[in-house]
N, C-alpha and C positions, 0 to 999 in steps of 0.2 A: 217784513213782506210790506208790498208798495200798497198805498190808501187804493188804487187802482183796482189790483188782485184782493184786496180784502172786502171791497163792497161787492165782489160779484161771485156769486154762487151758482152751483149748476144743481139739476133735480136731486142727486144724491145726497145733498148736503155735505158734499165737498168744496170748500174752498177752492176759485179758479185757480189758486197759486199752489196748491196742493199736486198736481202734476208740471211735469217740466216736457214739454212735448217739442220734436224736432223735424222740421218740414225742409225739404229741398229737392233738387234736381236728382233723378236717377246715379248711382254711381257715387256720388258724393260722402259716402261713409256714414251714413245716420245711422246705421245698427251696430256698427262697430264703435262709432263715439259715444253713443247712448251706452253700449255696454260698459264703457271706462267710466263713464261720467256717473252711472245708477252706482258704479262696484265703488267709486272714489267716494258719494255721499251716502253708502251704505243702504241703498234703494232698490226695490224691484226694476227691472226693466223689462218691458215687450215691445216687441216688433209687429206691428198691423198687419204686415204681408203673412208672416209665419202665423200669427193669429187667426187671419181669415183661414188659410191653410189645412190647418189645426181642425179649426171648427167644419169646415166645408167638407172635408177629407180628400181634396186636390189641390192642384198647384194652379197660382195665380193665372199661368199661361194656359193651363188647361180651362179657366173660368170663363176667359175672355175669349177661347175659341169655341167655345159654348155657349155663351151668353152676350156677347159682346161687349163694349167697353160702357156701355148704358148698363148693362145687367150688371158688372163688376161693381160699378160706384153705388150701386143699391147697396151690395152687401157690404162693402167699404164703409159706406154711412151708418150701418147697423152697427157695426165692430167699432166703430168709432166712437159711436156714442157710450157701447158699452164701456170701452176703455177709458174715455175720461171719467167714469164713476170710480175708477183705482187711483191709489195714492202710487206715484213713482214716476220714471223717465219712459215715455212713449216715443216710438219710432213711426212716424205714419210713412203713406207709400208717398213716390214721388208726385204723383195725380191727385191725391187727395182733395190739394186745394180749388181745383178746377170744378168741385163741387158746391154750388153755393149752399145746401145745409152745411154741409162740414165748415165753412167758413163761419159760418152763424155760429156752430158749435164752437168754435175758436175765438171766437170775440170775448176779450178781458183777459184772456188767459196767457200763461208764461209760455210764448212760442219763442224757439231760436230758428231763425232760418240760417241752414249753411250752405253758402254760395258757392260756385266754381265757374270758370271759364270752360266755354266750349272744349277748348283742346286739353284742360284738364280733364273733363269729364271723358272725354273719349279713350286719353292714355287710361285711365283708370278702369273703363268698361272694357276696353279693347276693340279689335273689328266688326268679332261677332258677337252676339248675345242672344240669352233666352228671353229678353225684355220685349214682349208683344209690340210696344209702342216704336221701338226702336231696330225693329228687323230691316234691313237693307243698307241704306248707307248712313251707317250709325252717325256722323257727324252731323250731315244736312237733316237728321231727323232729330238728333238731339237739339240743334242752334233753333231748331223751329218750337219745339217742345219749350225749350227754356225762355224764348222769346214772346211766346203766348202765356206762360207760367209766371214769369217774372213779375206783373202788377199784384198777381194774386199773393205770392210769397211776401211780398211787400207791404201787404194788405195786413196778411195775421201776424208777421211778425214783430215781435215785440225787441229784438235783437237780431243783428246780421253779423255773421262772422265769414270770412274772405279765408276758405279753405284752400287756396292756390299754394302749392309748394311745401304743405305742412303734411306731416304723420298724424296718423290715427290718435297719437297719445296727446301731442302740440293741441291739435284741434281739441280734444277733452279736456285740456287743461286751462284751454283759452276760454272755453264755454262756462267751467264754473267759475274763473278769474272775472269774467265779466258781470255773472249772475252775483259773484260776492261783493262787486264794487257797487252794484246797484243796490246792494241789502235785499235781493229776492229771492235768497236761500231760504228764510225762515220758515215758511210755508211747508217744505221741504223736511226741515231739520224740527221738528216739534221739540221746543222745551231746550234747542242746544244753542249756543253761541254762533253767530254768524260768520266767524272765523274759527272752527276749528283746530285747536292747537294739543299734541299729544303732549304726556307728563314729560320734562324734562331733567334728567338725570344726570350725573356727572359724567357717566359715558355714552351719553346720548348722542346720537347723530341728528343733529334738527337739518331739512332741506326745506327751501321755500323755491317754486319756479316762475321765473320771470316770462310769461309768453308772450315777447315783444317781437319785432321784426327780427333780431338775432335774439332766439331763446337763451336763458342762461340760469344758472343755479346760484342760490346764497345756502354755503354749507357751514353751519353751525356745530363747531365741534372741537373739544379740547384736544391740540395740538395741530390744528386744521392748516397752521403754516407747512407742516412737511407734505403736504397735498401738493407745493408748487411744481414738484418736476413734472407732476403729471399733466402739468400745462404748457409744456414748453413745445412741442409740438416740432416743427423743423427750426425754431429758432435757434441761432448760432450765437446770439447776444440776447442778453437781458438785463436792460435798464431799470434799477431799482430807487425809485425815488421817496426819500425820507428823511424827515426832520431829525436835527443832532441827537435829541434827547433818544431818539431810537437808534441810534448806532449800531448799539450789541444785537438788536434783532435782524436790524438789516445786514449785519456781517455774518448771522444763521441762514439768512435767506440767501445771501450770496454763497456759502458753503453747501448749500442745496443743491443751486444751479449748477455752480462746479462740478460737482459729483456726478451730475447727470449728464457732462460733457458739453455745457454750453460756458460763456465767458459772461460774467455777472460785469455792470458796469453802476458803481455805487453814486448816486446823485443827491448832496445833502442839500436840503432845501431851509429858507429860514421860518422861523417859527410861526404858526396861524397863517391868519389873512395875509400877513406880510410875504408871504410864499407867494399869493395869488397876483402879482402885479406883471404889467408887459414885460418889466426888465429882466425878471426872473423867468419868464418863459421863454424869452430870447436866448436867455442863457441855457437853458434846458434845449431848446433845438440846436446850439452852437456843440453842446457834448455830444446829442446824439450823432452830429455830422461829423465830428472828430472822431467818433466811436466806428462809423462806417456802417452804422445803423440800416437796415434793410426792411424791406414788405413783411419777411417773414419773421423778423425778430419781435420781442416781447417786452411791453412795460408795465411794471408792477408800482402800483400807488400803494406803499407803506404809510399808516398812520392815522392823523386826523381827517375831519372832512377836507380842510384846507388842502391837505397834502394828496388826498385821491381826487378833488375836484382838478387839481392843476397835471397831475400824472393822466388822468383820463382826458385832460384836454389836449396835452401834449400827444399821446396817443391817437387821438381824433382829427389832429392835424401834420402829422408827421406822414410825408409820402398818400397823405391823403385818406390817413387811417389806418393804423396798425394795431393789432390785438393787445388788450391789457388786463390785468388780474388787479381786482381790489382787494387791499387786505387792512382793512379798517382797525383800528385800537383803539378807538373811544367808544363811548356808547354812543353817542352822537352820530359819531360815523356808521357806527354797525346799524341803527335803526333808521338813518336818514340819508345822509349826506354821501355816504358811501356805495350806496347799493342801489341806485335808481337809476343811473346810466345819464344824468344832469352832470357835464363837466364844465369848468368854466375858468373864468379868472376875473378882477375887479379892475374898476378904473378909480380914479380920483372922484368921479361925478358921482359913482355909485357902485353896489356890489352885486357880482356875476353879470354884468353888462356884455362881457362876450363871453360866448360858450357854446359847447354843440350837445344832440344828445348821443352819445357813443356807448353802447352798453358793453361793459366789461365782459370776458369770456367765461369767467366765475368771480366769484365775491367767495373769500377764506375768510371766515369769522372765528377767531380762537379766543374764550373765554378768558384762557391762562393771561393772553396780554392786556386784561383790564385790572389783576391784582396790583395793587401799586399806583393805580391812577387818581391823582388828586381829587378829594371829594367836590370840589369846585365843578371839576369838568363831569364826574357822574352826575350832580344836579343837573348839569346843562344839558346833558343826556336825556335826561328824566323828563324834560319840560317836552320832548319831542314824542316819547312814549305816552306822555298823558293828550297829547295832541291826538295820537292816534285813538288811543280809547274814547275820547269825545265824539270824536268823527265817526267811528267804524266798529269798536270792541269795549262795550261796557265791564267786560269782564276784566279786562287790565285794570280797569276803575277800580272794581272791588279789590283786584289783589293789590293794590298800594294801598287801599285804604284799611286792609287787614292789618298789614303790619309796615310802615313807610321807611322804618329800620332795615329791615330785610330787601327791600325794592333798592335801597342804595348800597347793598353788600356785593363789593366786587368777588367776594370769594365764596357767595353763599348761589343756591340754586335759583332763587327766586327771581333775581335780576335776569337771570340766563333763560327764565322762563317767558319774563316780561320781553327780553330781544326778540324771541322767537315768536310772538306774537306780533309784536311791531312790526318784522319783518316780513310776515303774511298779509297784514293789511298792507304794506306797500306795495307787495308783492301783487296782491288782488287788484288796487288802484291802479298801478302803472302798467300791468298788462294789458289792462280795457282802454289807458289811454296815453301812449308813452310820450306823445309831444303836447301834453297840455293844451288840447282843443279848447276853445274857449267855451266857457261852460254858460248856461243861460237857466234862470229861476231855479228850479228844483234839480234840474239835469246837470249834476256839477261832475266831471271826472278828474283827472290829476290835480286840478284846481283846490280839489278839497285838502291835500295836503298843505296848501298856504296858511291854514288856519293859524290865526296869531302873528302871520308873517310880514303883513302890509306895515303895519305900525311896529312892527319888531325889527323891521329891516331900518325903517327910519331912525329908531333909537340907535340899532348900530352905526349907522352913517353917521348920526349926530355926536356919537361920543369918540369916533374915529377908531373904531372897532377895536377899543380896548374892553367893552363888554362882553361876555362870553355870548354866543348868537342865543344858544337855550333861554338864558335869563332874558335876552331879549322878546323871544317869542313866547315865553312864559307870561309877561307884560301885555304884548299883544294879544294873547290870549282873552285876557282878563276884559281888555279895550273890546276886543270881538265879541265878547258874552254881553258886556254891557249894550253894545251897539244892539246885537239880537235882540234881548231884552225890549228894546224900545223898539224895534221895525219890524222885528220877526215873530214877538210874542213869546220868548224864551221865558220860560218857568224861572222866577228869580230865585229860587233855590236851587237851579243848576247854575246860577251865576255862583251863588257863594259855594256851590261844591267844587268850583274850580278854583277859588281863592283857599280854600279847604286843604285840597290836593295840592295844590303847588306848594303852598306854605308848609305842609307837613314834610314835604324832601327837601326844602330849605330853602326855596324860591322866594324872589320878592313879589307880592302883588299890588303895590303900590309905586308909583313913579313920582319923584321930584326934578325931575332933571331940567332937558331942554322945554323951551315955552310951546305951548300949542301951534302957533303961526311957523316956527321954524319946523316941526314934525310935518305939519300939514305939506308945506312945502316939496321937504324930501320925500313923500310919499307919493307927490302928483309926476316924481321920475321913476316911481317903480316899477319892474320892469311887467308887473301884472296890469299897469295902468293901459287901460285903450283910449287913445287921444288924449284929451283931458279929464277923463271920465275915472273917479278913485271907483276900484273896485273890492271889495272885501268878502272872504267868505264866512258866512255866519250860520248859527244853529236853529234851528226850528224846535228841536229836543236833541238831546243825545243819540249818534247815529244818523240824525236826517240835518244835512248839510243844506245851506241854499245861498245863492249868490246875492249879495246888497250892493247893488249898482248905483251910483251916483247917490248916495244917500246924503237929505238934508244936511246943511253945515251946520245947524242948531243940534240935531241928534249928535253928529259926533263932535262937537265941543261938550258936549251934555255926559258924554260916556267917557271922553277924556278926563272932565270933571271928577266923575267917579272914579276912575283909575288914581288920579291925585289925591282923592280922600278927601276934596271940596267940594263936592254936590252937594247941595243942601236939598 
């Protein structure tokens, strides 16, 4: 629960964060969305208008006809005050915010404003309606209502969601994703982690929903590759981008495509980051051109993060965008690089300097493809898992501490559970902020996923990408934790926990490579930099991130000295 909601309590003794309140214009779907959100969270749901009708023994329209709007608002205030004494999800009537007394009741509470355009509202309500304030010309009346009420919705809401073009389930998932990313479901889930993940078994299918502009699912399942034909749609050709080490797996995918009636086009990529160059990118475009690739065809990215990055960018740029499927085959790609809709390539001047946000149609994660993965690759991926634990899901840290060896066992269920938890964390964060809007202070969106990455990317560049990404991020996290201790008051014990956890899975926690000034210059070219201002994601405590903007040079140098082990 946020500090704001912790500080506010109502007269019933319930904390203000013990309810999730939905507001919005008529017809936006507050009741149907509220029921789905409540069901997904295991909470009670109540619709305020239905509650009024039950307690008054007549419909809202009848109350309006008998007592007028003023009389109804008085009844509505009493009902709202009573409902705010209950834990759960509450959908208020569209006009509740017009009452100053109700707006006072809502102050400091967790309020989500479901918004819509007038055209969308009219389409949902229809030309005729039983709603007293919309009778007559529905469009004109709704436009007037929304114009008058919008400032009040904005005043009471802690979150706003644009529902235009979305189905009820999509809106419900977006509500929970935004609140999860903001860490505001704690009061609604007493004693449970902010990211609830079901137990993972060998036969279990785990899915995570990314509620982005183009929503998609991550499916984690043994044998998930066999689902590829389900994604073909109208595709006549399917380009499968893969590194040489996955030639046999790519051939299996090609057989699946061929059996489904489409033509596979196998495209072998160089290993690792060497695949993400303009030269390779141009060669891939040429391959698609020679194959006669059209807008209805499909791209598949099979492999680690470099393969999925490049395949996604090829899909984003071919004919201004074609569908693609991500099939990550490393721990790192499954929890980070292959799932979030970021695609791109490198330049000699830096990593991922060219790219696009281009969501896959689906992500297929097959744990069986991890078996035989080199241990160094597993460790690299676990760095990102640990990152997710520190920024959003402390249960992940506990699971690794219980048995670090199990966490690194590609044939066991513990690693699969950790992957599922990390995917859920990323889904929550990305759903709330796909395009990584600029974060300010403690209001940190997708940028929180860059914890440890500012220095990590600089180390990668200084070593010409010969060091694994996760190894560099691990060092970057230790540095960020040291910096957070100095500038955000992070408990030194948490800094120590960073070092212990990373070391327990075999990752280095001290650095003796490039000198500070070289890394400092490389960080100034990082894509997260704004102008010449350095930005770091920091921690106030596990689960509470904050931005460190333009930190003092002496604090940076001191934190780096601690990473080197030379701090006095």
